ZAMARZA-332834 format. One record per residue: residue number from 0; x, y, z of N, C-alpha, C in turn. Coordinates in steps of 0.1 Angstrom, whole numbers. Layout:
BEGIN
(NUM,(X,Y,Z),(X,Y,Z),(X,Y,Z))
...
This chain:
BEGIN
(0,(-141,-209,117),(-142,-197,124),(-157,-191,122))
(1,(-164,-188,133),(-177,-183,131),(-178,-171,123))
(2,(-188,-169,115),(-190,-158,106),(-189,-145,113))
(3,(-195,-144,125),(-195,-131,133),(-180,-127,136))
(4,(-172,-137,140),(-159,-134,144),(-151,-129,132))
(5,(-153,-136,120),(-146,-132,108),(-150,-118,104))
(6,(-162,-115,105),(-167,-101,101),(-160,-91,111))
(7,(-160,-94,124),(-154,-85,133),(-140,-83,131))
(8,(-132,-94,127),(-118,-92,124),(-116,-81,113))
(9,(-124,-81,103),(-122,-71,92),(-127,-58,96))
(10,(-137,-57,104),(-142,-44,110),(-131,-37,118))
(11,(-124,-45,126),(-113,-40,134),(-102,-36,125))
(12,(-99,-44,115),(-87,-41,106),(-90,-28,99))
(13,(-101,-26,93),(-104,-14,86),(-104,-2,95))
(14,(-111,-4,107),(-111,7,117),(-97,11,121))
(15,(-88,1,123),(-74,3,126),(-67,11,116))
(16,(-69,8,103),(-63,15,92),(-67,30,93))
(17,(-80,32,94),(-85,46,94),(-80,54,107))
(18,(-79,47,118),(-74,53,130),(-60,59,129))
(19,(-51,52,122),(-37,56,121),(-34,65,109))
(20,(-44,67,100),(-41,76,89),(-37,90,93))
(21,(-45,95,103),(-42,108,108),(-28,110,115))
(22,(-25,101,124),(-11,101,130),(0,99,119))
(23,(-3,92,109),(6,89,98),(10,102,91))
(24,(2,112,92),(6,125,86),(19,131,91))
(25,(24,125,102),(37,130,107),(48,129,97))
(26,(46,119,88),(56,117,77),(55,128,66))
(27,(45,136,67),(44,147,58),(51,160,63))
(28,(59,158,73),(65,170,80),(74,178,70))
(29,(81,171,61),(90,179,52),(82,188,43))
(30,(69,185,41),(61,194,33),(58,207,41))
(31,(58,207,54),(55,218,62),(67,225,68))
(32,(78,217,69),(90,223,76),(96,235,69))
(33,(97,235,55),(101,246,48),(93,258,50))
(34,(79,257,48),(71,269,51),(72,274,65))
(35,(73,266,75),(75,270,89),(88,279,90))
(36,(99,274,84),(111,282,84),(109,295,77))
(37,(103,295,66),(101,308,58),(91,317,65))
(38,(82,312,73),(72,320,80),(78,328,92))
(39,(88,321,99),(93,327,111),(108,330,111))
(40,(114,328,100),(129,331,99),(138,321,106))
(41,(134,308,106),(142,298,112),(150,291,102))
(42,(161,284,107),(169,276,98),(161,263,95))
(43,(162,257,83),(156,244,81),(160,233,91))
(44,(173,233,94),(178,223,104),(172,225,117))
(45,(168,237,121),(162,239,134),(148,234,134))
(46,(141,236,123),(127,231,121),(127,215,121))
(47,(137,209,115),(137,195,113),(137,188,127))
(48,(142,195,137),(143,189,151),(128,187,156))
(49,(119,194,151),(105,191,155),(101,177,151))
(50,(105,173,139),(102,160,134),(109,149,143))
(51,(122,152,146),(130,143,154),(124,141,168))
(52,(120,152,174),(113,152,187),(100,144,187))
(53,(93,146,176),(80,139,174),(82,124,174))
(54,(93,120,167),(96,106,165),(101,100,179))
(55,(109,108,186),(113,103,199),(101,102,209))
(56,(93,112,209),(81,112,217),(71,100,213))
(57,(71,98,200),(63,87,195),(67,73,202))
(58,(80,71,203),(85,59,209),(81,58,224))
(59,(82,69,231),(78,69,245),(63,67,246))
(60,(55,74,238),(40,72,238),(36,58,234))
(61,(44,52,225),(41,39,221),(43,29,232))
(62,(53,31,240),(54,22,252),(43,23,261))
(63,(38,35,264),(27,36,273),(14,31,267))
(64,(12,34,254),(0,29,247),(0,14,246))
(65,(12,8,244),(12,-6,243),(9,-13,257))
(66,(15,-8,267),(13,-13,281),(-2,-12,285))
(67,(-8,0,282),(-22,2,285),(-31,-7,277))
(68,(-28,-9,264),(-36,-17,256),(-35,-32,260))
(69,(-24,-36,265),(-23,-50,270),(-32,-52,281))
(70,(-34,-42,290),(-42,-44,302),(-56,-39,301))
(71,(-59,-29,293),(-72,-22,292),(-79,-24,279))
(72,(-72,-29,269),(-77,-30,256),(-73,-17,248))
(73,(-77,-16,235),(-71,-5,227),(-78,8,228))
(74,(-91,8,232),(-98,21,231),(-93,32,240))
(75,(-90,29,253),(-86,40,262),(-73,46,257))
(76,(-62,39,255),(-50,45,250),(-52,51,236))
(77,(-61,45,228),(-63,51,215),(-70,65,215))
(78,(-80,66,224),(-87,79,225),(-78,90,231))
(79,(-70,86,241),(-60,96,246),(-50,100,236))
(80,(-45,90,228),(-36,93,218),(-41,102,207))
(81,(-53,99,202),(-59,108,192),(-61,122,197))
(82,(-65,124,210),(-67,137,215),(-53,145,216))
(83,(-43,138,220),(-30,145,221),(-24,148,207))
(84,(-25,139,197),(-20,141,184),(-28,153,177))
(85,(-41,152,178),(-49,163,172),(-47,176,179))
(86,(-46,176,193),(-44,188,200),(-30,194,198))
(87,(-20,186,197),(-7,191,194),(-6,198,181))
(88,(-13,193,170),(-13,200,157),(-21,213,158))
(89,(-32,212,165),(-41,225,166),(-34,236,173))
(90,(-26,232,184),(-20,242,192),(-8,249,185))
(91,(-3,243,174),(7,249,166),(3,262,160))
(92,(-11,264,159),(-16,277,154),(-12,288,163))
(93,(-8,286,175),(-4,296,184),(10,302,180))
(94,(17,296,171),(30,301,167),(28,315,160))
(95,(16,317,155),(14,330,148),(16,342,158))
(96,(13,339,171),(14,350,180),(27,350,188))
(97,(34,338,188),(46,337,197),(59,337,189))
(98,(58,331,176),(71,329,168),(81,321,176))
(99,(77,313,185),(86,305,193),(88,291,188))
(100,(100,288,184),(103,274,179),(102,264,190))
(101,(104,269,203),(102,260,214),(88,255,215))
(102,(79,264,212),(64,260,212),(62,249,201))
(103,(68,251,190),(67,241,179),(72,227,184))
(104,(84,227,191),(89,215,196),(80,209,207))
(105,(74,217,215),(65,212,225),(52,207,220))
(106,(45,215,211),(32,211,207),(32,200,197))
(107,(40,202,186),(41,192,175),(49,180,180))
(108,(61,183,185),(71,173,189),(67,165,201))
(109,(65,171,212),(63,163,224),(48,159,225))
(110,(39,168,225),(25,164,227),(19,156,215))
(111,(21,161,203),(16,154,191),(23,141,189))
(112,(36,141,191),(44,128,189),(40,118,199))
(113,(38,122,212),(34,112,222),(21,106,219))
(114,(11,114,215),(-2,109,211),(-1,100,199))
(115,(7,104,189),(9,96,177),(13,81,181))
(116,(23,80,190),(28,67,194),(17,59,202))
(117,(9,66,210),(-2,59,217),(-12,52,208))
(118,(-16,60,198),(-25,55,188),(-19,43,180))
(119,(-7,45,176),(0,35,168),(0,22,175))
(120,(5,22,187),(6,9,194),(-7,3,199))
(121,(-17,12,202),(-30,7,206),(-37,-1,194))
(122,(-36,5,183),(-42,-1,171),(-34,-14,167))
(123,(-21,-13,166),(-13,-24,162),(-15,-36,171))
(124,(-15,-33,184),(-17,-44,194),(-30,-51,193))
(125,(-40,-44,188),(-53,-50,186),(-54,-58,173))
(126,(-50,-52,162),(-52,-59,149),(-43,-71,148))
(127,(-31,-70,152),(-22,-82,150),(-26,-94,157))
(128,(-34,-93,168),(-40,-104,175),(-51,-111,167))
(129,(-57,-104,157),(-68,-110,149),(-63,-118,137))
(130,(-49,-118,135),(-44,-125,124),(-32,-134,129))
(131,(-36,-144,137),(-25,-153,143),(-18,-161,133))
(132,(-24,-164,121),(-18,-173,111),(-10,-164,101))
(133,(-12,-151,101),(-6,-143,91),(-3,-129,97))
(134,(6,-129,107),(9,-117,115),(16,-107,106))
(135,(24,-111,97),(30,-101,88),(20,-93,80))
(136,(10,-100,75),(-1,-94,68),(-9,-85,77))
(137,(-13,-90,89),(-21,-82,98),(-14,-70,103))
(138,(-2,-71,107),(6,-60,112),(8,-50,100))
(139,(11,-56,88),(13,-48,76),(1,-39,73))
(140,(-11,-45,75),(-23,-37,72),(-24,-24,80))
(141,(-22,-26,93),(-23,-14,102),(-12,-4,98))
(142,(0,-9,97),(12,0,95),(11,6,81))
(143,(5,-1,71),(2,5,58),(-7,17,60))
(144,(-17,16,68),(-25,28,71),(-17,40,76))
(145,(-8,37,85),(0,47,91),(9,54,80))
(146,(15,45,72),(23,50,61),(16,58,50))
(147,(3,54,47),(-5,60,38),(-10,74,43))
(148,(-9,76,56),(-13,89,61),(-6,100,55))
(149,(7,98,52),(15,108,45),(10,111,31))
(150,(7,100,24),(2,102,10),(-11,109,10))
(151,(-21,106,19),(-34,112,19),(-32,127,23))
(152,(-25,129,34),(-24,143,39),(-16,152,29))
(153,(-6,146,23),(2,154,13),(-7,158,1))
(154,(-15,148,-3),(-24,150,-15),(-34,161,-11))
(155,(-40,161,1),(-49,171,5),(-43,185,5))
(156,(-31,186,11),(-24,199,13),(-20,204,-1))
(157,(-16,195,-10),(-12,199,-23),(-23,205,-31))
(158,(-35,199,-29),(-47,204,-36),(-53,217,-31))
(159,(-48,221,-19),(-53,233,-12),(-48,245,-20))
(160,(-56,253,-25),(-52,264,-34),(-41,273,-28))
(161,(-42,278,-15),(-32,287,-10),(-18,281,-9))
(162,(-17,268,-10),(-4,261,-8),(6,265,-19))
(163,(1,268,-31),(9,272,-42),(17,285,-38))
(164,(10,295,-32),(16,307,-28),(26,305,-17))
(165,(22,296,-8),(31,293,4),(44,286,-2))
(166,(42,277,-11),(54,270,-17),(63,280,-24))
(167,(57,290,-32),(66,299,-39),(74,308,-29))
(168,(67,312,-19),(74,320,-9),(85,312,-2))
(169,(82,300,1),(92,291,7),(104,289,-2))
(170,(102,287,-14),(113,285,-24),(122,298,-24))
(171,(116,310,-24),(124,322,-24),(132,323,-11))
(172,(126,319,0),(134,320,13),(145,310,13))
(173,(143,297,9),(153,287,10),(164,289,0))
(174,(161,295,-12),(171,298,-22),(180,309,-18))
(175,(174,319,-11),(182,330,-6),(191,325,5))
(176,(186,317,14),(194,311,25),(206,303,19))
(177,(203,294,9),(213,286,4),(224,294,-3))
(178,(220,305,-9),(230,314,-16),(239,321,-6))
(179,(233,325,5),(240,332,16),(250,322,22))
(180,(246,310,25),(255,299,30),(267,297,21))
(181,(263,295,8),(274,292,-2),(284,303,-3))
(182,(279,316,-2),(288,327,-3),(294,332,10))
(183,(290,325,21),(296,328,35),(293,342,38))
(184,(280,347,35),(276,360,39),(264,359,48))
(185,(261,370,56),(250,370,65),(237,369,57))
(186,(227,362,63),(214,360,57),(204,369,63))
(187,(198,378,55),(188,388,60),(174,381,59))
(188,(171,373,69),(159,365,68),(146,373,67))
(189,(146,385,73),(134,393,74),(129,397,60))
(190,(139,398,50),(136,402,37),(128,392,29))
(191,(129,379,33),(123,368,25),(112,360,32))
(192,(107,366,43),(97,358,51),(84,357,43))
(193,(76,347,46),(63,346,40),(55,358,43))
(194,(45,362,34),(36,373,37),(28,370,50))
(195,(22,380,55),(13,378,67),(1,369,64))
(196,(-4,371,52),(-16,362,48),(-12,348,46))
(197,(0,345,40),(4,331,39),(7,325,52))
(198,(13,333,61),(16,327,74),(3,324,82))
(199,(-7,332,80),(-20,330,87),(-26,317,81))
(200,(-25,316,68),(-31,304,62),(-24,291,67))
(201,(-11,292,68),(-3,281,73),(-7,277,87))
(202,(-9,286,95),(-14,284,109),(-28,278,109))
(203,(-36,283,100),(-49,277,99),(-49,262,95))
(204,(-39,259,86),(-38,245,82),(-35,236,94))
(205,(-27,240,103),(-24,232,115),(-36,231,123))
(206,(-44,242,125),(-56,242,133),(-66,232,128))
(207,(-69,233,115),(-80,225,109),(-75,210,107))
(208,(-62,208,106),(-57,195,105),(-60,188,119))
(209,(-58,195,129),(-60,189,143),(-75,185,144))
(210,(-84,194,139),(-98,191,140),(-102,178,132))
(211,(-96,177,120),(-99,165,111),(-93,153,118))
(212,(-81,154,123),(-75,142,130),(-84,137,141))
(213,(-89,146,149),(-98,143,160),(-110,136,156))
(214,(-117,141,146),(-130,135,141),(-127,121,135))
(215,(-118,120,126),(-116,107,120),(-110,96,130))
(216,(-100,100,137),(-94,91,146),(-104,87,158))
(217,(-111,96,163),(-120,93,174),(-131,83,170))
(218,(-136,85,158),(-147,76,154),(-141,62,151))
(219,(-130,61,145),(-124,48,142),(-120,40,154))
(220,(-114,47,164),(-109,41,176),(-120,33,184))
(221,(-132,38,183),(-143,32,191),(-147,19,186))
(222,(-142,15,174),(-146,2,168),(-135,-9,171))
(223,(-125,-5,178),(-114,-15,181),(-117,-23,194))
(224,(-112,-35,193),(-112,-44,205),(-103,-56,202))
(225,(-99,-63,213),(-90,-75,211),(-99,-86,208))
(226,(-94,-96,201),(-102,-108,197),(-107,-116,209))
(227,(-118,-123,208),(-123,-132,219),(-114,-144,221))
(228,(-110,-146,233),(-101,-157,236),(-110,-170,238))
(229,(-123,-168,237),(-131,-180,238),(-131,-189,225))
(230,(-126,-182,214),(-125,-190,201),(-112,-196,201))
(231,(-111,-209,198),(-98,-216,198),(-88,-211,188))
(232,(-93,-205,177),(-84,-200,167),(-76,-188,172))
(233,(-82,-181,182),(-75,-170,188),(-68,-173,201))
(234,(-74,-183,208),(-68,-187,221),(-55,-194,219))
(235,(-53,-201,208),(-41,-208,206),(-28,-200,206))
(236,(-30,-187,202),(-18,-179,201),(-12,-175,215))
(237,(-20,-177,225),(-15,-174,239),(-8,-186,245))
(238,(-8,-197,238),(-1,-209,243),(14,-208,241))
(239,(22,-216,248),(36,-215,247),(41,-204,256))
(240,(54,-202,255),(60,-191,264),(57,-178,259))
(241,(52,-169,268),(48,-155,266),(58,-147,274))
(242,(67,-140,268),(77,-133,275),(71,-120,281))
(243,(75,-117,293),(72,-104,299),(82,-94,294))
(244,(79,-82,297),(89,-71,293),(103,-73,299))
(245,(104,-76,312),(118,-78,317),(124,-90,311))
(246,(117,-101,308),(122,-113,302),(127,-110,288))
(247,(120,-102,280),(124,-99,267),(136,-90,267))
(248,(137,-81,276),(149,-72,276),(161,-80,280))
(249,(159,-91,287),(171,-99,291),(175,-109,280))
(250,(168,-109,269),(171,-118,258),(179,-111,247))
(251,(190,-118,243),(199,-112,233),(192,-109,220))
(252,(182,-117,216),(175,-115,203),(169,-101,203))
(253,(164,-96,214),(158,-83,215),(167,-72,210))
(254,(180,-73,213),(189,-63,210),(193,-63,195))
(255,(193,-75,189),(195,-76,175),(183,-70,167))
(256,(171,-73,171),(159,-67,165),(159,-52,167))
(257,(163,-48,179),(164,-33,182),(174,-27,172))
(258,(185,-33,170),(195,-27,161),(190,-27,146))
(259,(183,-37,142),(177,-38,129),(168,-26,127))
(260,(159,-24,136),(149,-13,135),(156,0,135))
(261,(166,2,144),(174,14,144),(180,18,131))
(262,(186,8,124),(193,11,112),(182,14,101))
(263,(171,7,101),(161,10,91),(155,24,92))
(264,(153,28,105),(148,42,107),(159,52,104))
(265,(171,49,108),(182,59,106),(183,62,91))
(266,(182,52,83),(183,55,68),(171,62,63))
(267,(159,57,68),(147,63,63),(144,77,67))
(268,(147,81,79),(145,94,84),(153,105,77))
(269,(165,101,72),(173,110,64),(166,114,52))
(270,(158,105,46),(150,108,34),(137,116,37))
(271,(130,110,47),(116,115,49),(116,129,55))
(272,(125,132,65),(125,145,72),(130,156,63))
(273,(137,153,52),(142,164,43),(138,161,28))
(274,(127,153,26),(125,148,13),(124,159,2))
(275,(116,169,5),(114,180,-5),(127,188,-8))
(276,(134,193,2),(146,200,-1),(157,191,-7))
(277,(157,178,-3),(167,168,-9),(164,167,-24))
(278,(151,165,-28),(148,163,-42),(151,176,-50))
(279,(149,187,-44),(153,200,-51),(168,200,-53))
(280,(175,197,-43),(190,197,-45),(195,187,-55))
(281,(189,175,-55),(194,165,-64),(189,167,-79))
(282,(178,173,-81),(172,175,-94),(172,189,-99))
(283,(172,199,-90),(171,213,-94),(157,217,-97))
(284,(147,208,-94),(133,212,-97),(128,222,-87))
(285,(117,230,-90),(111,240,-81),(105,233,-69))
(286,(104,240,-58),(99,235,-46),(85,229,-47))
(287,(76,236,-55),(62,231,-57),(62,217,-64))
(288,(71,216,-74),(72,204,-82),(77,192,-73))
(289,(88,196,-65),(93,186,-56),(83,181,-46))
(290,(75,190,-41),(65,186,-31),(54,178,-38))
(291,(51,181,-50),(41,173,-57),(46,159,-60))
(292,(59,158,-64),(64,144,-67),(65,136,-54))
(293,(70,142,-43),(70,135,-31),(57,130,-26))
(294,(47,139,-28),(33,135,-24),(29,122,-31))
(295,(33,120,-44),(30,108,-51),(38,96,-46))
(296,(51,99,-44),(60,88,-39),(56,83,-25))
(297,(50,92,-17),(47,88,-3),(38,76,-2))
(298,(31,72,-13),(23,60,-12),(32,48,-11))
(299,(44,48,-15),(53,37,-14),(56,34,1))
(300,(56,44,9),(59,42,24),(48,34,30))
(301,(36,36,25),(24,28,30),(24,14,24))
(302,(25,13,11),(24,0,4),(35,-9,8))
(303,(47,-4,11),(58,-12,14),(55,-20,27))
(304,(48,-15,36),(45,-21,49),(37,-34,47))
(305,(27,-33,39),(19,-45,36),(26,-55,27))
(306,(34,-50,17),(41,-59,8),(51,-67,16))
(307,(60,-60,23),(71,-68,30),(66,-76,41))
(308,(55,-71,48),(50,-78,59),(44,-91,54))
(309,(36,-91,43),(30,-103,37),(41,-112,32))
(310,(51,-106,25),(62,-114,20),(69,-122,31))
(311,(70,-116,43),(77,-123,54),(69,-135,59))
(312,(55,-135,57),(48,-147,60),(51,-158,51))
(313,(56,-155,39),(59,-166,29),(74,-170,29))
(314,(83,-160,30),(97,-163,29),(104,-164,43))
(315,(97,-160,54),(103,-160,67),(108,-146,70))
(316,(109,-143,83),(112,-129,86),(127,-126,83))
(317,(136,-135,86),(150,-132,85),(154,-130,70))
(318,(150,-138,61),(154,-136,47),(147,-124,42))
(319,(135,-121,46),(128,-109,41),(136,-96,45))
(320,(140,-96,58),(147,-84,63),(160,-82,56))
(321,(167,-93,54),(180,-92,47),(179,-87,33))
(322,(169,-92,26),(166,-86,12),(162,-72,13))
(323,(155,-68,23),(150,-54,24),(162,-45,26))
(324,(172,-49,35),(184,-41,37),(192,-40,24))
(325,(193,-51,17),(201,-51,5),(195,-42,-6))
(326,(182,-41,-7),(175,-32,-16),(178,-18,-12))
(327,(177,-15,1),(180,-1,6),(194,3,2))
(328,(204,-6,4),(218,-2,0),(219,2,-14))
(329,(213,-6,-23),(213,-3,-37),(206,11,-40))
(330,(195,13,-33),(188,26,-36),(197,38,-31))
(331,(204,37,-20),(212,48,-16),(224,50,-25))
(332,(229,40,-30),(240,41,-40),(235,48,-53))
(333,(223,43,-57),(217,49,-69),(214,64,-68))
(334,(209,67,-56),(206,81,-53),(218,90,-53))
(335,(229,84,-48),(242,92,-47),(248,94,-61))
(336,(245,86,-70),(250,87,-84),(240,92,-94))
(337,(229,98,-89),(218,101,-98),(221,112,-108))
(338,(230,121,-105),(234,131,-115),(223,139,-121))
(339,(214,145,-113),(202,153,-117),(192,146,-125))
(340,(193,133,-126),(183,125,-134),(170,123,-125))
(341,(160,130,-129),(148,130,-121),(142,116,-120))
(342,(142,109,-131),(136,95,-131),(143,86,-121))
(343,(157,87,-121),(165,79,-112),(163,83,-98))
(344,(162,96,-95),(160,101,-81),(146,96,-76))
(345,(136,97,-85),(123,93,-81),(122,78,-78))
(346,(128,70,-87),(128,56,-85),(136,52,-73))
(347,(147,58,-70),(155,55,-58),(148,58,-45))
(348,(141,70,-45),(134,74,-33),(122,65,-31))
(349,(115,61,-42),(104,52,-41),(108,39,-35))
(350,(119,33,-39),(124,21,-33),(128,23,-19))
(351,(134,34,-15),(138,37,-1),(126,38,7))
(352,(115,44,3),(103,46,10),(96,32,12))
(353,(97,24,1),(91,11,1),(98,2,12))
(354,(111,3,13),(119,-5,22),(117,0,36))
(355,(118,14,38),(116,20,51),(103,15,57))
(356,(92,16,49),(79,12,54),(79,-3,57))
(357,(86,-11,48),(87,-25,50),(93,-30,63))
(358,(103,-23,68),(109,-26,80),(98,-26,92))
(359,(90,-16,91),(79,-15,101),(68,-26,99))
(360,(67,-30,87),(57,-40,84),(61,-54,89))
(361,(74,-57,88),(79,-70,92),(81,-71,107))
(362,(86,-60,113),(91,-61,127),(81,-65,138))
(363,(69,-60,137),(59,-65,148),(58,-80,148))
(364,(56,-86,136),(55,-101,135),(67,-108,140))
(365,(79,-102,137),(92,-107,142),(92,-108,157))
(366,(87,-97,163),(87,-96,178),(78,-107,184))
(367,(66,-108,178),(56,-118,183),(62,-132,181))
(368,(68,-135,170),(74,-149,167),(83,-153,178))
(369,(91,-143,183),(101,-147,193),(96,-146,208))
(370,(87,-136,210),(84,-133,224),(69,-134,228))
(371,(61,-138,218),(47,-141,221),(38,-129,220))
(372,(25,-131,220),(15,-120,217),(9,-115,230))
(373,(9,-122,241),(2,-118,253),(7,-104,258))
(374,(19,-102,258),(25,-89,262),(31,-81,251))
(375,(25,-83,239),(31,-76,227),(31,-61,228))
(376,(20,-55,234),(20,-41,235),(32,-35,242))
(377,(34,-40,254),(46,-35,261),(59,-39,255))
(378,(60,-51,250),(72,-56,244),(76,-48,231))
(379,(67,-47,222),(70,-39,210),(71,-24,213))
(380,(63,-20,223),(64,-6,227),(78,-2,231))
(381,(85,-12,238),(99,-10,242),(108,-11,230))
(382,(105,-20,220),(114,-21,209),(114,-9,200))
(383,(103,-2,199),(102,10,191),(110,22,197))
(384,(116,20,209),(125,30,213),(137,32,203))
(385,(139,21,195),(149,22,185),(145,32,174))
(386,(132,33,172),(127,43,163),(130,57,168))
(387,(127,60,180),(129,73,186),(144,77,186))
(388,(152,67,190),(167,70,191),(172,72,177))
(389,(168,64,167),(173,66,153),(169,79,148))
(390,(157,84,151),(152,97,146),(161,108,151))
(391,(165,107,164),(173,118,170),(187,117,164))
(392,(193,105,164),(207,104,158),(207,108,144))
(393,(198,103,136),(197,106,122),(196,120,119))
(394,(187,127,126),(185,141,124),(197,149,128))
(395,(204,145,139),(216,152,143),(227,151,132))
(396,(228,139,126),(238,136,116),(235,144,103))
(397,(222,145,99),(218,152,87),(220,167,89))
(398,(215,172,100),(215,186,103),(230,191,104))
(399,(238,184,111),(253,188,112),(259,188,98))
(400,(256,178,90),(262,177,76),(257,188,68))
(401,(244,191,68),(238,202,60),(243,215,64))
(402,(244,218,77),(249,231,82),(264,233,78))
(403,(271,222,79),(286,223,76),(289,225,61))
(404,(281,218,53),(284,217,38),(274,225,30))
(405,(263,228,35),(252,234,27),(246,224,17))
(406,(248,211,19),(243,201,10),(239,188,17))
(407,(230,180,11),(226,167,16),(234,156,10))
(408,(242,159,-1),(248,149,-9),(257,140,-2))
(409,(264,145,8),(274,137,15),(269,126,24))
(410,(255,125,26),(250,115,35),(248,101,29))
(411,(247,101,16),(243,88,9),(253,77,11))
(412,(266,79,9),(275,68,10),(277,63,24))
(413,(278,71,35),(279,66,48),(267,58,52))
(414,(255,62,49),(243,55,52),(242,42,45))
(415,(246,42,32),(247,29,24),(256,19,31))
(416,(267,23,36),(276,14,43),(270,8,55))
(417,(263,16,63),(257,12,76),(246,2,73))
(418,(238,4,63),(227,-5,59),(232,-18,53))
(419,(243,-17,46),(249,-29,40),(254,-39,51))
(420,(261,-33,61),(265,-41,73),(253,-47,80))
(421,(242,-39,82),(231,-44,89),(224,-55,82))
(422,(226,-58,69),(220,-68,62),(223,-82,68))
(423,(234,-83,75),(238,-96,81),(232,-98,95))
(424,(226,-88,101),(220,-89,114),(208,-99,115))
(425,(199,-99,106),(188,-109,106),(193,-123,104))
(426,(204,-125,98),(209,-138,95),(215,-145,107))
(427,(219,-137,117),(225,-143,129),(214,-146,140))
(428,(202,-143,137),(191,-146,146),(187,-161,145))
(429,(182,-166,156),(176,-180,155),(164,-180,146))
(430,(161,-192,142),(149,-194,133),(136,-192,140))
(431,(127,-184,134),(114,-182,140),(104,-193,134))
(432,(92,-193,139),(82,-202,134),(80,-200,119))
(433,(78,-188,115),(76,-185,101),(88,-189,92))
(434,(100,-187,97),(112,-191,90),(112,-206,88))
(435,(108,-213,98),(107,-228,97),(97,-232,87))
(436,(85,-225,86),(75,-228,76),(80,-226,62))
(437,(87,-214,61),(93,-211,48),(103,-221,43))
(438,(111,-226,53),(121,-237,49),(114,-249,45))
(439,(103,-253,52),(96,-265,48),(90,-264,34))
(440,(85,-252,31),(79,-250,18),(90,-252,7))
(441,(102,-246,10),(113,-247,0),(117,-261,-2))
(442,(117,-269,9),(121,-283,8),(111,-291,0))
(443,(98,-288,2),(87,-295,-5),(88,-292,-19))
(444,(91,-280,-23),(92,-276,-37),(103,-284,-44))
(445,(115,-285,-37),(126,-292,-42),(123,-307,-44))
(446,(115,-312,-35),(112,-326,-35),(102,-329,-47))
């Protein structure tokens, strides 16, 4: 491989990681959901729907971004996506004057989420083409950047001095709300709202976050491009059957992959969208401490994408995904029986985040192995509709459970059963190229 092409591959990879760090901050929503509820007197379950809408819109934006990047390259959909994600966040500052949760759904959920998906697919579609011999690693690199966005953003927000006051006010609000629900008495929300200064600071956080997302993402996107087909190392990946979008949708394997991604997101979104209040409930720790612990654990969401993606290059996609689902099942069972043990709760959540991210790390390469890389943007853009649907279904499940019981505890066992059953889905798929390579390595070791 010419040195110039090798250098360009890593320039694109690093630029791709930086481009998706900003959109990856969507996974930090649980850090902001409580303060938003406390600022405007909303129920936490109402605020959580902004995260669900963002994930659903992400899936729609991902399809458009993927199709555009197949035809026009990654820069056009990437720039549009960065503008929408940054603008959606910045426009949330208008909540200070409207107090409208519909505006939150529209700005953060629809506009921001749509842009988030466009960036995600534009970058992924570019970088995965640069690693034809190690797609799990290449896709995992990009998706690691997306997952690490939560870690980076959470760390920045946690280090911001006014956030301590916002967290304290949020804890007072959520504790009073929980007590009212438990006692079946009316909740006087106006008595526990954040102060005017804290609310203004919270809105400023959204505004300046949007500015930062625009600057970082816009600069990184301009370095992206697809690899040169003139080089045989890259041209070879376009040989063989390359499924079009209608052909893929007509293939039964697509629906098995779709179901696998749906289950992975269904379990993960239950944790991520309510991570801070869930940790408070399970351990009894203050809101600020729970937010700090989750900010540290969020790195697992990013690292899991690279770890499991790379592992799938060695073990094969099917076995890797089956192991991943098995580990998730054990983690949900452990979380259900944690009994206020902070160490066990933290370890279980770290494993869940590692596996949740890992599903995204393996799945793009899985899709390419079956359906080819030429139309990967549109094909995988369609597959991540499972992401959007799981976010909506998972949020409805968690919100209904929380509103009915006042607790998150009842969700662990049902989700564990669903994930356990899903462990058998990858095993019924036909063998991929990487699965075949893994089998040959195993046979050579035995010999």
